C-alpha positions in Angstrom: 5.7 -22.2 17.6 4.8 -18.4 18.7 3.0 -18.1 22.0 -0.1 -16.3 20.0 -0.5 -18.5 17.2 -3.4 -20.3 19.2 -5.1 -17.3 20.3 -8.5 -17.6 19.0 -9.9 -15.4 16.4 -12.7 -12.8 17.2 -16.3 -13.5 16.1 -17.1 -12.2 12.8 -19.8 -10.0 12.3 -21.5 -11.7 9.1 -24.0 -8.8 8.8 -21.3 -6.6 6.8 -18.8 -7.1 4.1 -15.6 -8.7 5.6 -13.3 -5.7 4.2 -15.4 -3.2 5.8 -13.1 -2.1 8.5 -10.7 -4.9 8.1 -7.0 -4.9 8.8 -4.9 -6.1 5.9 -1.4 -7.1 6.3 0.7 -6.2 3.2 3.3 -8.6 2.2 6.4 -7.9 -0.2 7.2 -11.4 -1.1 10.6 -10.5 -2.3 11.9 -9.6 1.3 9.4 -11.8 3.4 11.2 -15.3 3.5 13.4 -16.9 1.3 13.1 -20.8 1.5 15.6 -21.9 -1.2 18.7 -19.7 -0.3 18.7 -17.5 -3.5 18.4 -14.4 -1.3 15.1 -13.5 -2.6 11.6 -14.1 -0.7 9.4 -16.7 -2.2 5.5 -17.9 -2.2 6.6 -21.0 -0.1 8.1 -18.5 2.3 4.8 -16.6 2.4 2.7 -19.9 3.0 5.2 -20.9 5.6 4.9 -17.8 7.9 0.9 -17.3 7.6 0.4 -18.7 11.0 2.5 -15.7 12.2 0.5 -13.1 10.1 -2.7 -14.6 11.9 -1.3 -14.5 15.1 -1.1 -10.6 14.6 -4.8 -10.5 14.3 -5.4 -9.2 10.9 -8.3 -10.3 8.7 -6.3 -10.5 5.2 -3.3 -10.5 3.2 -2.4 -8.1 0.4 0.5 -9.7 -1.8 2.6 -7.3 -3.6 3.5 -8.6 -7.5 4.8 -11.9 -7.7 4.0 -12.2 -11.6 6.5 -12.9 -14.4 8.5 -9.8 -15.1 12.0 -8.9 -16.1 12.1 -7.0 -12.6 12.8 -3.7 -13.7 10.5 -2.3 -11.3 10.5 -5.4 -9.2 7.2 -7.0 -10.3 5.0 -3.8 -11.2 6.4 -4.2 -15.0 4.5 -7.4 -15.4 5.6 -9.5 -18.4 2.5 -12.3 -18.1 -0.3 -11.3 -15.8 -1.2 -15.0 -15.7 2.1 -16.6 -14.6 4.3 -16.6 -11.5 8.0 -15.4 -11.8 10.3 -18.3 -11.6 12.1 -16.3 -8.2 8.6 -16.5 -6.3 7.8 -20.2 -7.4 5.1 -21.6 -9.5 1.3 -21.1 -9.8 1.1 -24.4 -7.5 2.8 -22.2 -4.9 0.6 -19.6 -5.1 -2.4 -21.8 -5.0 -1.1 -23.2 -1.7 -0.8 -19.7 -0.5 -4.4 -19.3 -1.0 -5.4 -22.7 0.6 -3.3 -22.2 3.7 -4.6 -18.5 4.2 -8.2 -19.4 3.7 -7.7 -22.3 6.2 -6.4 -19.9 8.7 -9.5 -17.8 8.0 -7.4 -14.9 6.0 -8.4 -13.4 2.9 -6.1 -13.0 -0.1 -5.7 -9.7 -2.2 -3.3 -9.5 -5.0 -1.9 -6.6 -6.9 -3.4 -5.5 -10.5 -1.5 -3.5 -12.8 -3.7 -2.1 -15.4 -2.0 1.2 -16.4 1.1 -0.5 -18.2 3.0 -3.7 -18.7 6.7 -4.4 -19.1 8.0 -3.9 -22.5 8.6 -7.9 -22.7 4.8 -8.5 -22.6 3.7 -10.5 -25.6 0.9 -7.7 -26.2 3.6 -5.1 -26.4 6.0 -7.0 -28.7 2.9 -7.9 -31.0 1.9 -3.8 -30.8 5.4 -2.4 -31.8 5.5 -4.7 -34.8 3.2 -2.8 -36.8 0.8 -0.2 -37.3 -2.0 -2.6 -38.6 -1.8 -5.6 -36.3 -4.5 -6.7 -34.0 -3.0 -5.2 -31.0 -1.7 -2.1 -33.0 -3.7 0.3 -30.9 -3.2 -1.6 -27.4 -0.5 0.9 -26.2 -0.3 4.7 -26.5 1.7 5.5 -29.6 2.3 8.8 -31.5 4.1 10.4 -34.0 7.0 12.8 -33.5 6.8 16.3 -33.9 8.1 17.8 -37.3 11.4 18.2 -35.6 11.7 14.7 -34.3 10.9 15.7 -30.7 8.3 13.8 -28.3 4.7 14.4 -29.1 4.2 16.6 -26.0 6.0 17.6 -22.7 4.8 14.9 -20.4 7.5 13.8 -17.8 7.8 10.3 -16.1 7.5 9.8 -12.8 10.8 8.2 -12.5 12.6 11.0 -14.6 12.9 12.4 -17.8 10.1 12.5 -20.7 7.3 10.0 -20.7 7.8 9.0 -24.3 10.5 6.8 -25.8 11.2 6.5 -29.5 10.7 2.8 -31.0 12.5 2.3 -34.2 10.5 -0.6 -35.0 7.1 1.0 -35.1 8.7 4.5 -36.2 6.6 6.3 -33.1 6.9 7.2 -29.7 5.2 5.2 -26.8 4.0 6.7 -23.8 5.4 5.5 -20.4 4.3 7.4 -17.1 7.0 5.1 -15.1 10.1 3.4 -16.4 10.7 3.2 -20.3 10.6 -0.4 -19.8 6.8 -0.1 -18.5 4.7 1.2 -21.8 1.3 2.4 -21.1 -1.7 0.5 -22.2 -4.3 2.2 -24.0 -7.3 1.4 -21.6 -9.3 3.6 -23.5 -9.5 0.6 -26.1 -12.3 -1.7 -25.2 -10.3 -4.9 -26.4 -7.6 -3.6 -23.9 -10.0 -3.6 -21.1 -11.8 -6.8 -22.0 -8.2 -8.6 -21.6 -7.8 -7.0 -18.4 -11.0 -8.2 -17.2 -10.0 -11.6 -18.4 -6.8 -11.5 -16.2 -9.2 -10.5 -13.3 -11.3 -13.6 -13.9 -8.2 -15.8 -14.0 -7.1 -14.7 -10.4 -10.8 -14.9 -9.0 -11.1 -18.2 -10.2 -8.1 -19.3 -8.3 -9.7 -17.9 -5.1 -8.4 -14.4 -4.7 -10.7 -12.4 -2.4 -9.9 -8.9 -3.8 -7.7 -6.7 -5.9 -5.5 -3.8 -4.9 -5.3 -1.9 -8.2 -2.0 -0.1 -8.8 -1.6 3.5 -10.1 -5.1 3.3 -11.5 -5.2 7.2 -12.4 -2.7 6.8 -14.7 -4.7 4.2 -16.8 -6.1 6.6 -19.0 -4.6 9.7 -20.9 -5.9 12.8 -22.9 -6.5 11.4 -26.6 -5.7 15.0 -27.9 -2.2 14.8 -26.3 -2.4 18.0 -24.8 0.5 19.4 -23.1 0.7 19.8 -19.5 0.5 23.3 -17.9 3.5 24.3 -15.6 3.2 23.6 -11.8 3.0 26.7 -9.7 6.1 28.1 -8.1 7.1 26.3 -4.6 7.0 23.0 -3.3 10.1 20.3 -3.6 11.2 19.6 -6.8 13.7 16.5 -7.1 12.3 15.4 -10.8 11.1 16.9 -14.2 7.7 15.3 -13.3 7.5 17.9 -10.1 7.6 20.9 -12.7 4.4 20.1 -14.2 0.3 20.2 -13.1 -0.6 16.4 -14.3 -3.9 17.4 -16.1 -3.6 15.2 -19.4 -0.8 12.5 -19.0 -3.4 10.8 -16.4 -6.7 11.1 -14.5 -9.0 10.6 -17.5 -12.7 11.0 -16.5 -13.5 7.7 -18.3 -11.6 5.7 -16.0 -14.6 5.5 -13.8 -16.4 3.5 -16.7 -13.8 1.2 -16.9 -13.9 0.9 -12.8 -17.4 -0.1 -13.3 -16.7 -3.0 -15.4 -14.1 -4.0 -13.2 -16.7 -3.9 -10.3 -19.1 -5.7 -12.5 -16.6 -8.8 -12.7 -15.8 -9.0 -9.0 -19.4 -8.8 -8.2 -19.8 -12.0 -10.3 -17.9 -13.7 -7.2 -19.1 -13.4 -3.8 -17.4 -11.2 -1.0 -14.7 -9.7 -3.4 -13.0 -6.6 -2.3 -11.6 -3.7 -4.9 -9.3 -1.1 -3.5 -7.7 1.5 -5.3 -4.2 3.1 -5.0 -4.5 6.7 -6.1 -1.7 9.4 -5.9 -1.1 12.9 -7.0 -2.3 16.4 -6.5 -6.2 15.6 -7.1 -6.1 12.3 -5.3 -8.9 13.0 -3.0 -11.4 13.8 -5.9 -10.4 10.9 -7.5 -10.6 8.7 -4.7 -14.1 9.8 -4.3 -14.9 9.3 -8.0 -13.5 5.7 -8.1 -15.4 4.7 -4.9 -18.8 6.5 -5.5 -21.8 4.6 -5.1 -22.4 0.7 -5.4 -21.2 0.3 -9.0 -17.4 1.4 -8.8 -14.6 0.1 -6.4 -15.2 -0.6 -2.7 -12.1 1.6 -1.2 -9.6 3.7 -2.1 -6.3 4.9 -0.3 -4.1 7.6 -0.9 -0.7 9.3 0.1 -1.8 11.2 2.9 0.4 9.7 5.4 2.6 7.9 3.4 4.8 10.5 2.3 3.8 13.1 5.1 6.9 14.5 7.0 5.0 14.7 10.0 2.0 13.0 11.9 0.2 15.9 13.2 -3.4 16.2 14.8 -4.2 18.6 12.1 -3.4 16.0 9.3 -5.6 13.2 10.8 -8.4 15.8 11.4 -8.3 16.8 7.8 -8.3 13.3 6.4 -11.0 12.1 8.6 -13.0 15.3 7.6 -12.4 14.7 3.8 -14.0 11.0 4.1 -17.6 11.8 5.5 -19.9 8.9 6.1 -21.6 10.0 2.8 -18.4 9.3 0.8 -17.0 6.1 -0.2 -15.3 3.8 2.1 -11.7 4.9 3.1 -8.7 2.8 3.5 -5.7 3.9 5.4 -1.9 2.9 5.5 0.9 4.8 7.3 3.4 2.8 5.7 4.1 0.4 2.4 6.7 -0.6 -0.2 6.9 2.8 -1.9 7.4 5.3 1.1 10.0 5.5 3.6 9.2 3.8 7.2 6.7 6.3 9.1 9.2 5.6 12.4 12.0 7.4 10.7 10.0 10.0 9.1 7.8 10.9 12.1 10.0 10.9 15.1 13.5 11.0 16.8 15.1 8.0 17.6 14.9 8.6 21.3 11.2 8.3 20.8 10.9 5.5 18.5 9.6 2.7 21.0 6.9 5.1 22.6 5.9 6.5 19.3 5.5 2.7 17.4 2.9 2.1 20.2 0.9 5.4 19.8 1.3 4.9 15.9 -0.2 1.5 15.8 -2.9 2.5 18.3 -3.9 5.5 16.1 -4.1 3.3 12.9 -6.5 0.8 14.9 -8.4 3.5 16.1 -9.4 5.1 12.6 -12.6 4.9 10.7 -12.1 2.9 7.5 -10.0 -0.3 6.6 -6.3 -0.3 7.6 -3.1 -1.7 6.1 -0.2 -2.6 8.2 3.0 -3.1 6.2 5.2 -6.0 6.8 7.7 -5.1 9.8 5.4 -2.2 10.7 4.1 -4.4 13.8 7.7 -4.4 15.1 8.2 -0.9 14.8 10.9 -1.3 12.2 12.9 1.8 11.1 14.3 2.8 7.8 17.2 1.3 6.6 19.7 3.2 5.0 21.1 1.6 2.0 24.3 2.4 0.5 24.1 3.7 -3.1 26.2 0.7 -4.4 23.2 -1.6 -3.1 20.3 0.2 -4.3 18.2 -1.7 -6.4 15.0 0.9 -6.6 15.5 2.5 -10.4 14.0 5.9 -9.0 16.3 6.0 -6.0 19.4 5.4 -8.4 18.0 8.0 -11.0 17.2 10.7 -8.3 20.1 9.9 -5.8 20.4 11.5 -3.2 17.4 13.8 -3.4 14.7 11.1 -3.4 14.5 8.7 -0.3 15.3 5.3 -1.6 12.1 2.7 -1.5 14.6 0.0 -0.8 15.1 1.3 2.9 11.6 0.1 3.6 12.0 -3.2 1.4 14.6 -4.8 3.2 14.4 -8.2 4.7 12.1 -9.2 7.5 14.0 -10.0 10.6 12.9 -13.5 11.8 15.3 -14.3 14.4 18.0 -12.3 15.8 20.8 -14.8 16.3 20.2 -16.2 12.9 22.4 -15.6 9.6 20.7 -12.8 7.5 18.2 -12.6 10.8 16.5 -15.6 9.6 15.5 -14.4 6.1 17.7 -16.5 3.9 20.5 -18.6 4.0 21.9 -16.8 1.1 23.3 -13.4 0.3 19.7 -11.3 0.4 19.0 -9.1 -2.4 19.0 -6.2 -0.2 21.0 -5.9 3.3 19.3 -6.5 6.4 18.7 -3.7 9.0 21.4 -3.4 11.5 19.0 -1.9 14.0 16.5 -4.8 13.2 18.4 -7.4 15.2 17.1 -6.1 18.4 13.6 -6.1 17.1 13.4 -9.2 15.5 10.2 -11.3 15.9 11.8 -13.9 17.9 12.8 -11.6 20.7 9.7 -9.6 20.3 7.5 -12.5 20.5 9.3 -13.7 23.6 8.6 -10.1 25.4 5.2 -9.2 26.4 6.1 -5.6 26.5 7.0 -5.3 23.0 5.7 -3.7 19.9 4.5 -6.8 18.3 2.5 -7.9 21.3 1.2 -4.2 21.5 0.0 -4.3 17.8 -1.7 -7.8 18.6 -3.6 -6.0 21.5 -4.6 -3.1 19.5 -6.0 -5.2 16.7 -7.9 -7.5 19.2 -9.3 -4.2 20.6 -10.4 -3.4 17.1 -12.0 -6.7 16.6 -13.7 -6.8 19.9 -15.2 -3.3 19.3 -17.2 -3.1 16.1 -17.3 0.5 16.9 -13.9 1.1 15.8 -13.9 -0.9 12.4 -17.5 0.5 11.3 -18.7 3.3 13.9 -18.8 7.1 13.0 -15.9 9.4 13.9 -16.1 12.9 15.4 -12.9 14.9 15.8 -13.3 16.9 19.1 -9.8 18.4 19.3 -6.8 18.8 16.9 -4.5 21.4 18.2 -0.5 21.5 18.3 -0.2 18.6 20.8 -3.5 16.8 21.2 -5.8 14.7 18.7 -9.0 13.7 20.2 -11.8 11.9 18.3 -14.8 10.0 19.3 -16.1 6.7 17.6 -19.6 6.0 18.2 -22.1 3.2 17.0 -23.5 0.2 18.2 -24.9 2.1 21.4 -21.3 2.6 22.5 -19.0 5.6 22.3 -15.2 5.5 22.5 -12.9 8.6 23.3 -9.6 8.3 21.6 -6.8 11.1 22.6 -3.3 11.1 21.4 -0.4 13.3 22.3 1.4 13.5 19.2 4.1 15.8 20.7 7.3 15.2 22.6 5.8 17.2 25.5 3.0 16.5 28.1 -0.4 17.5 27.5 -3.4 18.0 29.6 -6.0 15.4 29.3 -8.7 14.5 32.0 -9.9 10.8 31.4 -13.8 10.6 32.7 -14.5 7.3 31.3 -13.4 3.6 31.6 -10.0 2.9 30.3 -10.1 0.6 27.5 -6.3 0.8 26.5 -3.5 3.1 27.2 0.0 3.5 26.1 3.1 5.8 27.1 2.1 8.0 30.3 -1.2 8.8 31.9 -1.1 10.6 35.2 -3.2 12.8 37.1 -5.0 14.2 34.0 -1.6 14.5 32.2 -1.0 12.5 29.0 2.8 11.9 28.3 4.7 12.7 25.4 3.7 10.4 22.6 1.1 8.7 24.8 -2.6 7.9 23.8 -5.6 6.5 25.7 -8.8 4.9 24.6 -11.8 5.3 27.0 -15.6 4.3 27.1 -17.8 7.0 27.8 -21.3 7.3 28.7 
């Protein structure tokens, strides 16, 4: 048994919603724990390790897709919204996860993919059959131009045109992602009704909320106008990068659908809705999707997920962009779609210090926070060789696009076990060679490890309500130092972070609650941080 599994949970403030200021742990089931030896993680593996998740100090778990799928995009191509893919287990296995989580005081959030399905979904098969069927208008179909070319110039995220010709139907269908992921026509009220029925199915099974994937892709411009070219400059690795995405996504009527989603979740007590929003106009959409009390509870974007460097200016800017008058923000430094932050943001020689600083910063931010599995261990990105790649985007754009596979490799549970304790079989992705020394069993036995520091950071957040829900005021954001104050409940905390590899002057005047790295005589060491309570 892990040493901290018996640590009592901090008392919960029942006067606010559980999700406001919560720490949520993202589990990518495919890479979490394999219990049947097929090399792929499964739902029984999730249930088995929820005690470990609870020991970190989080409030809930976000489960990435486990639905029935041909796995062309590893579950984000859904063939049955209400089924569990056999590779992950059964509905009974899912129910066991929910039951176990709730018994430990953990909430369960699952993905909902409303913008597209798999081309193997029964809805698409019926839609492509003819022009007059009941589901003929459930997907986005359009005639070819007179020369046989696609209806417009829209490009897919994963490369190539966003249109594929379907000989059965004699038309093109839209797909913002893979050709195997046709876009739903969410303008259609019948499609919305069907998606809301899916939401009720999972709410009735006890889930505590939804993370809604790529929701700004859920509606297109019905006039199918061409996207204008993007301004010159910036990195372009895909045709998608050459356009301004004004018409293939982000239709203003998306908010009306989200109001329907919120109305459904409000029929159940204490449910949480979180939008994932990417793109050039993410901030405006995130605010629109969370405005008032009739839309989603929160949203998170890609401010940190694809940032090449963590700077004081970046943190100050995102804090400014989410004033208290706006909707409730959620922050993530890592997830299954982005390279590991520890590899993006710092050199190898500074990883240990930086892992601690990064975790303390995340735990100090105003909003809800998401930790991606292995982030608590300070795991670096794995360099997966081309011949082992599974990610369709990485394969199509290799070597220009950093592989998502490098952040999806198996969790290292035991340093001396085969496949680091993930599986008795050959894993679907290789384990990380650098992950052996960072395995959970080693870190759990070392009180000075990143894992224990993560537990300390989340306990600090639990014990000080001001860190979960208090206001934030950025005091300083220069080349090296980020200093902000968190205020509320008659408490004020000053949080100082040296985000550089050089010492920085910082005078401590209050009572130190936690510090990491070096702090000596008014000098904050490289990649060091301190939180102090001030009068």
